[in-house]
C-alpha positions in Angstrom: -18.0 54.2 -3.7 -18.7 52.5 -6.9 -15.0 52.7 -7.8 -14.0 51.2 -4.5 -16.4 48.3 -4.9 -15.2 47.7 -8.4 -11.6 47.6 -7.1 -12.6 45.2 -4.3 -14.3 42.9 -6.8 -11.3 43.0 -9.0 -9.0 42.1 -6.1 -11.3 39.3 -5.0 -11.3 37.9 -8.6 -7.5 38.0 -8.7 -7.2 36.3 -5.3 -9.6 33.6 -6.4 -7.6 33.1 -9.6 -4.4 32.8 -7.6 -5.9 30.2 -5.3 -7.2 28.2 -8.3 -3.7 28.3 -9.8 -2.0 27.1 -6.6 -4.6 24.4 -6.1 -4.4 23.0 -9.6 -1.0 21.2 -9.1 -2.3 19.8 -5.8 -5.1 17.9 -7.6 -2.5 15.5 -9.1 -0.8 14.7 -5.8 -3.2 12.0 -4.6 -3.5 10.4 -8.1 0.3 10.2 -8.3 0.5 8.7 -4.8 -2.1 6.2 -5.7 -0.2 5.1 -8.8 2.9 4.7 -6.6 0.9 2.7 -4.0 -0.5 0.5 -6.8 3.0 -0.1 -8.2 4.4 -1.0 -4.8 1.6 -3.4 -3.7 1.4 -5.0 -7.2 5.1 -5.6 -7.2 5.0 -7.0 -3.7 2.2 -9.4 -4.8 4.0 -10.6 -7.9 7.4 -11.0 -6.2 5.9 -13.1 -3.4 3.5 -15.1 -5.5 6.3 -16.0 -7.9 8.8 -16.7 -5.2 10.1 -20.3 -5.5 13.4 -22.1 -5.0 14.3 -25.7 -5.3 17.4 -27.2 -3.7 18.9 -30.7 -3.3 20.4 -31.8 0.1 22.1 -34.8 1.5 19.7 -36.2 4.1 21.5 -39.4 5.0 24.5 -41.6 4.1 24.4 -45.3 3.7 28.0 -46.6 3.8 29.7 -44.2 1.5 26.7 -43.5 -0.6 24.9 -40.2 0.1 21.1 -40.2 -0.1 19.8 -36.9 -1.5 16.4 -35.3 -1.4 15.0 -32.4 -3.3 12.9 -29.7 -1.5 11.0 -26.8 -2.9 10.2 -23.6 -1.0 7.0 -21.8 -2.1 5.0 -18.9 -0.8 1.9 -21.1 -0.4 3.7 -23.3 2.2 3.1 -20.6 4.8 -0.4 -19.2 5.5 1.1 -15.9 6.5 2.6 -15.5 3.0 -0.7 -16.5 1.4 -2.4 -13.8 3.5 0.3 -11.4 2.4 -0.3 -12.0 -1.3 -4.1 -11.7 -0.9 -3.8 -8.5 1.1 -1.5 -6.8 -1.3 -3.6 -7.9 -4.3 -6.7 -6.4 -2.7 -4.7 -3.2 -2.0 -3.6 -3.0 -5.6 -7.2 -3.3 -6.8 -8.2 -0.7 -4.2 -5.5 1.7 -5.4 -6.5 1.5 -9.1 -10.2 1.7 -8.3 -9.7 4.8 -6.1 -7.6 6.3 -8.8 -10.5 6.0 -11.2 -12.9 7.5 -8.6 -10.4 10.4 -8.0 -10.3 11.2 -11.7 -13.9 10.6 -12.8 -15.9 10.4 -9.6 -16.9 14.0 -9.6 -19.3 13.3 -12.5 -21.3 10.9 -10.3 -20.8 12.5 -6.9 -23.8 12.5 -4.5 -23.6 15.5 -2.1 -19.8 15.1 -1.7 -20.3 11.5 -0.4 -17.1 10.3 -2.1 -15.0 12.6 0.1 -16.2 10.7 3.1 -16.2 7.1 1.7 -12.7 7.2 0.1 -10.8 7.9 3.4 -12.8 5.1 5.2 -11.9 2.6 2.5 -8.3 3.8 2.6 -8.2 3.1 6.4 -9.5 -0.4 5.9 -7.0 -1.1 3.2 -4.1 0.2 5.4 -5.2 -2.1 8.2 -5.4 -5.1 5.8 -2.1 -4.5 4.1 -0.2 -3.7 7.3 -1.6 -6.9 8.8 -0.4 -9.0 5.9 3.0 -7.3 5.9 3.5 -7.8 9.6 2.5 -11.5 9.4 5.0 -12.1 6.6 7.7 -10.2 8.5 7.2 -12.5 11.5 7.6 -15.6 9.3 10.6 -14.0 7.7 12.2 -13.4 11.1 11.7 -17.1 12.0 13.1 -18.2 8.7 16.2 -16.1 9.0 17.0 -16.6 12.7 14.8 -19.5 13.8 13.5 -19.8 17.4 15.5 -21.7 19.9 12.7 -21.6 22.5 10.2 -23.3 20.2 13.0 -25.4 18.6 12.3 -23.9 15.1 15.3 -24.1 12.9 16.2 -21.3 10.5 15.7 -22.1 6.8 17.2 -19.0 5.0 20.7 -20.5 5.2 19.3 -23.3 2.9 17.0 -21.2 0.7 18.8 -17.8 0.5 17.3 -16.6 -2.8 13.8 -17.5 -1.6 14.3 -15.4 1.6 15.9 -12.5 -0.3 12.9 -12.3 -2.7 10.5 -12.5 0.2 12.3 -9.7 2.0 12.1 -7.5 -1.1 8.4 -8.2 -1.3 7.9 -7.2 2.3 9.9 -4.0 1.8 7.7 -3.1 -1.2 4.6 -3.8 0.9 5.7 -1.6 3.7 6.4 1.2 1.2 2.9 0.7 0.0 1.6 1.0 3.6 3.5 4.3 4.1 2.1 5.8 0.8 -1.5 4.7 1.7 -1.1 6.3 5.2 0.0 9.5 3.5 -3.0 9.4 1.1 -5.4 8.8 3.9 -4.0 11.7 5.9 -4.3 14.0 2.9 -7.9 12.8 2.2 -9.0 13.4 5.8 -7.4 16.9 5.8 -9.3 17.7 2.5 -12.5 16.4 4.0 -12.0 18.5 7.2 -11.2 21.6 5.1 -14.3 21.0 2.9 -16.5 20.7 6.0 -15.1 23.8 7.6 -15.6 25.7 4.3 -19.3 24.6 4.1 -19.9 25.5 7.7 -18.4 29.0 7.2 -20.5 29.4 4.0 -23.7 28.5 5.9 -23.0 30.9 8.7 
């Protein structure tokens, strides 16, 4: 009997070691995803915030003399783009802050509270950044195609570079949204697994 119990203990130790080895690489999945989310949202913020184009157009003709005017397109001319920049900047700060918490938060953890707070903050960030990206996408659609019913003329035929940079920023932002949704899903699954493990331990 003693030999059997010794063999069982040895098997259990080996299985625990195997589980620890398989879990070790998984610890770096969320930090890597957070770095990618940070890179995507920060890039979206900078591309949109620095987006600017100046063009000169003929607005009238007096006799044979053309009258020209210079116009500048900037992100802060549209409230939707301003909201986009603010939302992505907040998401960037959130990603880097949560990365620090993921790496060093275990030192100051209070009864596993961080496992519940992090997914909640992630959900708020996803809602914020997706709202900013969708608002910017609406303005981008109007800029590219106009709206004949509202008599809004398209502007991207006159400020092509500005619109192309704006589209790139929106694409980066939507990539950031997808990464954050993935992170949130993994965090919720980890929390559920942790709770089920604690429940089974108590019972």
